[in-house]
N, C-alpha and C positions, 0 to 999 in steps of 0.2 A: 723193455726200456720205456719209461713214462716221461713225457715232456709237455710243457704248456706252450701254446703259440697264440700271439695276438694278431688277428688279421681283420682288417675292415671294421675296427671298432668292437670286435667280439673276441672273447677269450675261449680258446679251443684246447682240448685235451687229446693228445696222441700217444699211442703205445705200440710197442712191437707185439706181435701175436704170441710170441713165446712166453711172455711175462704176464699175460692178461689174467691169469688165474691165481696169482700170488696174493697173499694177504696185504702186502705193502701196496700193491696196485689198487685194491678196493678201498684202503684207507685214504689213499691220495685222491681217488675218484670222489669219495664222500666230501673231502675238503674242497674239491673243485666245485661240487654242487652247491655247497654252502656259500662259497665265494660268489657264484652266479646269482643265487637268491638274494644275498646281501646287496649285490650290485643293482639288482632290479628294484629292491626296496629303496635304495638311495636315489635311483633315477626317478622312481614314482613320486617320492616325497621331496624332490628338489624345490626350493623356494622360487615361486613365480614372481616376476617383476610386473608391477602395475604402474603405468605412466599417466600422469595427470598434466594436461596442458593448460597453462594459465596465460590469458591475454595480457601483454605488457603495455599498459597505457602510460606508464612511467618507464625509465631506463630498465633494460633487462636485468642487470646485476641487482638493482634495487628491488625488482619484482621477485627474483629468486630468493634474495635474503628475506623478503617479507613472508613468502609462502613455504620456505623450507621446513619450519616447525610443523606444518600440516602433515608432511610426509612422516615425520617422526611420530606424531600422535596416532596416525592411522596404522603405523607399524606396531605400535604398542597395543592397540585395540585389536588388530587382526594380524597376529605374528606369522601366520602361514604365507603372507605375501610381503614382498619388498615394494615400497611405494617411492616413486621418483617424480619430482615436480620439475617441469621444464617451462621456460618462458618463451612466448612466440609473439610475433607481429601478426596482424590480421591475415595476410596472405600465407604466412608460415603455418598458422594453426589450421587454416582451411586445407592446405596440402597434407598436413599430418593426419587430419581426420579422413581425408579422401583415400590415403594409402594405408589406413588401419594401423597407424603408428602410435595411437593413443587409446587409452581405455576410458578416461574421464576428461571432461572439459569444464573449465570455469572461464566464461567469457561474457561480453556484454549482451544484453537481451536481444538487440537487433541481429547480432551475429549468430546468436543461438537459433533464432527463427530461421535464418538461411540454412544453417547446418542441419537443423531438424527436418526442413523441407527437402533438402537434397540428399542427405546421407542417413536419414532415419534415426537421429538421436532420440534418446528416451525423453519422456516428459521430465521436466526438472525434478531432481531429487530433493533439492533444497534451494532456498534463496539466501544469498549473502546478506548479512546485517553488519554494516560498518559501525565503528565507534568514533563519533565526532565529539571530542571534548567531554566524554562521559555520557553522551546521549546516543542511544541506538538509532540507526537509520537503515530502513529496509527499502527506501526509495531514493531516487536521485534524478537529476535534471540536467539541463544544459545552461551554460553561462555565455553571455554575449558581453564583450568588454572592449574598451578602447583606452588610449592614453588619457590620463587625467587632465592634460592641458589641451585636449581636442575640444575647443569651445563649440564647434559646429556640429558635433555628433552627440546627441542627447536622447533621441527617440529612435524607434525602429524605422520611421520614415526617413531618417537622416542616413540610413545605411545604403540606400539605393545608389548603384554605380560606384560603390567603394570597393577597395581591395580587402578581401576577407581571408585571413590565415586559418587553415584547417589541417588536420592530420590526413584526412581523406574523406571522400563522400560516403564511404562504407562505415564510418564511425557513428554510432547512435548518439552518444552524448556529446561528441565533438563536431557534429554536423546536422544529422537528421532531425534531432529534436528542435534545433534552432530553425532549420529550413521549414519544418511543419508549422512552427509558431508564426514565422513570417508569412507563410502561405495563408494562414487564417487572417492575416492583416492585409492581404491583397498583393503580396510580393510573389514573384516567380523565382525560384531558385533552381539552377544557378544563373538564369538568363539576366536577372536584374542586378548582377554583381560580378566582380572579378575574383576568382578563387586563387589563392596561393597555397599549394599543397606542400606541407612541410614534412609529412611522414611522421611516424612515431619516434620518440614519445611525445606526449602533448606539451612538455616543457618547451619544445621548439616553437610552438605557436606563440607563447608568451614572449620569447626572444624576438620573433619576427615583428610583433607589434611594437615592442619597446624600442627596437632598432629602426622603426619607421618603414620597414619593407611592406607592412600591411597596416591598414587603418583600423580594422576590426579583427578580433579573434574569437573563435568558438572553442569552448572547452567543456568537459563534463565537470559537474560540481565536485568540489574537494581539491582540485588541482591547485588553485590559487592558495587555499589555506595551507596545503602541504608545502608549497614553495616558501610561504612565510615562515612556517615552523622550521624549515631547513635553512632559514636566513638567506635564501636566494632571491627574495622579492620583497620590496617595500610597497604595501598596499596603497600608500599615498600617491603612487605613480599610476594607479589603475582606476578606471571609472566603469561601473556596471551599467549596461543598457537594458531597459525594460525589466528592471528589478522587480521580483515577486517576493511576497512575504508570507509564504504558507505557514500555518500554525504548527509550532513545535519542530520546524525544520531548521537546523542550526547553521546551514551554509548559504553562501551567496548563490542565487539562482535567477535565471531570466525566463524560464519556461515552466510549463506544468510538470508534475513529478510522475515518474514511472518506476516500476519494480526494479530493484537492484539485480545484480548479476545472478543468473541461475547456474547451478552445479548439475551437470547432466552426464549420463553414461552413453557410450557408443553401443550399437546394436549387439555386438558380440560378447559384451560383458554379461556373465551369468547373473540371474536374479538374486541369488544368495549373497554374492559379493556386493552387488549394488545396494541391497537392503542393509548389510552390515555397515557399509560406508555411510549411507544416509543416517543410520542410527548414531554413528560416531560424530557426524557433523552436528546433529541436534543437541548432543551432550557437550559440545565444544565450549559453550558459554560457561560451563562449570569450571573450566580450566582457565582461571584468570591470568595465569602467567603466560600461557600459550596465546590466548586471544590478545593480550596486551602486546606481545612481541609481534603479532601480525597486524596490529592496528585495527582489529575488528571486534565486534561484539559476539559474533558467532554465526549460526545459520538458523533459518526459520522454515516453517512449512512453506512449500512453494506458493508464490503469488500468482495472480492471473496475468499472463503475458499477452492476452488478446489486444490490449491497447497499443502495445509495441507493434504487433502485426498490422494494426490499423494504420499506424504512421507509415510503415513501408508500403502498404497497399495504396494509400492516398498519394504518396510521393512517387509511385511507380518505381520503387527501389527493389533490388533483388530480395526475395525470389518472386516478386510480383511485377517485374519490369515489363512484361508483355501481356496484353489482354487477348483472350481467346477470340478467334474470328469465326463468325457464323454467317452462312448465306441462307436465303429463303429456301433454296433447294435442299440444303442440309437439314433444315427444320422439317420440311415435308417428308423427306426420306426417313428421318429418324422418328418422327412422331405422327405419321399418317393415321394410324389407328386411333391415337388419342385425339387428333383433330376431328375425326369423324364422330367420335363419341361426344366430344364437346358440342359439335353442331347439333346432334340429336338432342342432347340434354338442354342446350340453349333453346331449341324450339319448344320443348316441353315447358321450360321455365317461362318463356314468353306467354304461352297459353295460360299458365297458372296465374301470371301477373295480371293478365287481362281479366281473368275471372275474379281475382281478389280486389281489384281496384275499387269496385262499387261498394265493398264492405269496409273500406278503409276508414271512412269518417266515424262510423259507429265504434270500430275497434279501437281507434285512437282515443276516443273519449273514455271508453271502459278501461283501457290500459293506463291512461293518464291518472285515473282515479286510484287504480291499484298501486302504481308507482308512488303516488303521493302518500298513500297510507303506509307503504313500506318505509319511505324516508322519515315520516313522523315517528314511527315505531323505533327506527334506528337512533334518531336524535334523543328520544326519551330514554333509551337504554344506555347511551354512552355520553350524552352531552347535557349540561345544565341548561334548562329551558330559559332562564332569565338572561344569563351572560353569554350563552352559546359556547362557553369554555368546556373542555373535557371534564367529566364528573369523576367520582372516586373510582368507579369500575374501570374507566379508560386509563386513568392515572396509574392504577395498579398494573394494567397490562403493559403500559409504556415503561414503567419502572422495571418490570421483569425483563423487557427487551434491553433496556439500558444496562442492567446487571450482566446480561449475557454478552453484550458488546464489550463491556469492561473486562470480562473474563478473557475475551479474544485479544484485545488490544493492550491490556494491562494499563489502561488509562483510568483515572479517577472520574467519578461522577459526583454530583452534589444534589441535595434536597434543601430548598429554602421554604420554611414554613412561615406564612405571613398572616398577621392578625391586624385589622384596622383599629387604631386607637380613636377614641372620641366619636364612634359611629352611633352608639345608642342614643345620645342626645338628639341627633338628627331625626331618628325614628320617632322619639317621644314628642318632639316639637311639631314636625310636619307630617308625620304618618309614614307608613311602610312604603307607599308609592314613591315618595321622595327618596327614601332609603334605597329603594331598588334602582333609581336613577344614578345614585352615587356608586352602587355596586357595578353597574354597567360601565360607567366611566372609568372606575378603578380597573376593571378587567381590560379595557382598551389600553390604558396606560401600561399595565403589566405586559401585554402582548408586544407593545412598541419597544420594551426593554430587552426582548429576547432575540436569540438567533432562530432561524427557521427550524433547526434540528431540536430545539428545546421545547418543553411542554409547560404550559400554564394551566392549572386546573382549579376549579372552585371546590373547596373541600367541604364547605357548608357555612351558612350564615355569612359572616364577614371574614371568613378564613379562606386563604388561597394557598396553593402549593405550586412551587416552580421546580421543575426537574431539569438539571443541566447534565448533559451526557458528553463523554469524550473530551474531558478537560485536558489533562496532561498526565504523563507517567510519573512525574515528580510531584510529591504530595505538597510541598511548600508552594510550588507554582500553581497547583490546583486550588490551594487555599486563597492565593492572591486573585486568581480569576473569579472564584466564587464571591470573594469580597467586593470585587469591582462591580459585578452584576447586582449584588445586594445593595450597594451604595447607590447605584443607578436607580433601582426601584424606590429606595428610601427617598431620594431627592424628588422623583417624579410624583410619588404619592403626597409629599408634603406641600406641593403647589395647591393653591386654593381651587375648590370645586365650585363651578358656577352652574347651578341647576335651574332649569326653567320649569315652573309649576303653575298651577291655577289656584287662585285663592277662593274663598267661599262665594264670592260674587262671580266666579267663573272667568276671572280676568287673569291673563298670563302675567306672571311676575318672575323675578329671578332671586334665587337664594344663594348666598356665598357661604360655604362651609369649609372649615379647615380640618384636615384629618391627617394623621401620621400613621406609620406602620412600625410594628415591633416584629422582628424577624429572628428566627432560629435557623442555623445552618449546620448541616452535617455532611461529611464526605462518605462515599462508599466505593469499594473496589472489589472486583470479582464477585464472589458470593460469601464474603466474610461475615455477613449478617443477613437476616431475612428482611423482606420488604417491611413487615410490621415493625421490626426493630429500628430500621432506618427512619421510618416516619415518626416513631415514638421519640427517638433521640432529637430529631429536628423540632418536634412539638415541645419537648422539655426545654430546649435551648430558647425557643420563642417565649415561653413563660418566664424564663430567666431574664430575658430582655425587658419584659413588662415589669418584673419586680425591681429591676435596676433603674427604672425611670421612664420606660417607653421611648419610642422613636429611636430604637437601638438595634444593633445587629450583634447577635451572640452565636458563637460556635460551641458545639458540644465538646465535652472531654477536654476543655481548655486548649483545643487545637489553635484557636486564634480568638482574640477579643478585640472588637472595634467599637468605640463609642462615638456615636454621631450626635452632635448638639443641635 
């Protein structure tokens, strides 16, 4: 007699001895074995759940709704896993990580530094890139604001002894960035103020300030703009304190900028899964429907989060809240051999110093001559001897660097090719020495029109080249920026040149000469063209400016045309 029994989660086969040799018995036993094998395969290939914890700096339901599409996309890309997104407050996400209840974490950079230090989170797999009005943002900052009708609060100095609403001191964008900024201005936080802790979400900070329960509010960038989009806030009621205007950053901000949120794995996550998740995140920007629904641009290669750790270390915030204590006895016990070695080496060094002092004067003279020769050789290789501007060789090197930077940042750069109009008559009338004086003065005017990061080079004769790097990711905005610089140069060059010369009687006199500039401008991005092609396009545009009447700015390929009278 054959029967099946289910005991403690296992399927068992039992039979009476008298029937164990019958054909029916062996058929049933084969079926039983197949059932057991199928059961084991089903168990082995059961879909595993992967949990992603997201910090909710806005209300939890809103956070879940925003990030739920990420779970769907990851499931489609990695079908052998089920992905679940959960929203947490700062204390909740710390507890979940501590108790191994999560596999991946998307949180603010300051909180990531704490979790990585205490629980061994991986290096960031990716950095979040938000979409703000169609512009990608991989950095964020802190906002300091008050009510618009607060006439006595306009500067950081006015915040002293005021009540400040914050979600909590553990919030990077909602407290720590602002506290660091104020410390640089001489304030001590929280000693020089009164803190009103509202808790998350950060919307509560805005409510506390508008209701008059606090004078000042600290928020991360983007919250005010989000509330305006949701028609929960009228910006006419808000005043920003210590407003900054970083280039190409579209949101209100009161502090310097830091890398956006990192996406990291917990230590128990296997490398293959982490690598597949990271690859999916990097390709997310290609899925416009998904990124739009999440209000993000996608994810980028991880940024450097050391500046965030520096904030926490400077403010003595976790995980750097306590400094190590050392005593002299500890040092002697730990480094006695090293100290003895230092003393011996120090004695030898002193004896050598005494021996070498008497030769110092002679060596200094010889060394000074060698250094001077090296500096003259370097200047001849990379700089124009007349104007001290970079020459063609150094310009080509910096153009190569600018193209590489454009490839990384997706920002446009520009070349402005400049030729001085009406320069030859000055040379013909007063000689090359006077022409050299004008070239030196023109070089100084060009340098005064540039940012520190840009390059002005003498290309040869009365031709100069300006290299503008890291303009904007938007082509039209980059054209506008390049046009602004070119017009600034055109105006500067068109002012009269007053040159001091000596006449044939060796008497000093002054010559006034008017000169204009014809300019050709071309944009470049990534490595879409070679260096020679970019310079050739700018040169051609400059000749077009001369043919059109001089004292003009022309862009190549009809990108933009500007006529300056």
